[in-house]
C-alpha positions, 0 to 999 in steps of 0.5 A: 730488344731491351736496352740498358738504362742510362745510370748503368751506362754512366757507371761503366765510364769511358774505358776500353770497349770490347767490340765486334763487328759481324760484318753483315749488311744491315746489322748494327755494330754491337759490343760483346758486353751488350750482346752477352747482356741481351743474351742473359735477358732473353734467357731470363724471359725464357725461363719464366715460360718453362713448366713449374715442374721440378725439372723445369725449375731446376733446369731454369735455375741452372740456365739462368746462373750460367747465362747471366754469368757469361756477361758478368765475367765479360764485364769483369774482364773489361776491368781486368788488372792485367792481360793475364787477368783479362784472358782468365775472366774471358775463359770463365765467360767461355765456360759459362757460355758452354754450360748455358748452351748445355742447359738450353739443349736440355730445355729444347730436348725435354721442356720446350722446343720453340723458335726462341729456344733454337735462337738462344742455342744459335746465339750461345754458339756464336758467343762461344765462337766469339769468346774463343777468338777474343781469348786466342787473340789476347793469349797471342798478345801475352806471348809477344814481348 
C-alpha cells in the first residue's frame, strides 16, 4: 500500500479527522481520507495498464478524473466552513464515487477484467455506502437545533 509522505501529512494539521472503523478483526482503523487516497492511487496504477486504444485512453481519462475527485472532495469537506458546506462536498464526493464505479464497470466489461478491477469495483461500492452514511449522519445534525 502506498503511504502518503510526511510533508503532506504535516500540511494537513491537527484538525478533525473523518474516521471509520470497519469493525473487522485484524483490520486497522483507516480514515475516509486515507481510504479515498488509496483508491485514487490504485485507479491511477490500473489506468496505466489499460490498452493504448482510443477507448482505453478515454475511459481511463474519465476514470482517473472521477476517482481522484472522490478524495479531493473528501479533503475539501474536512475543511468545510459549515456543516451545510461539509454535506455539500460529501455529496459531490459521493457522486464522483458513483461515476468512478460506472467507469470501472466499463473497464471490466470492455477493456480489462482481472482481480484488481473487481477489487476496485468492490472498494467503490464500499466507499459509496460509507459516504452515504456520512451524509445521512451529517444531514441529521443539520436538522437538529
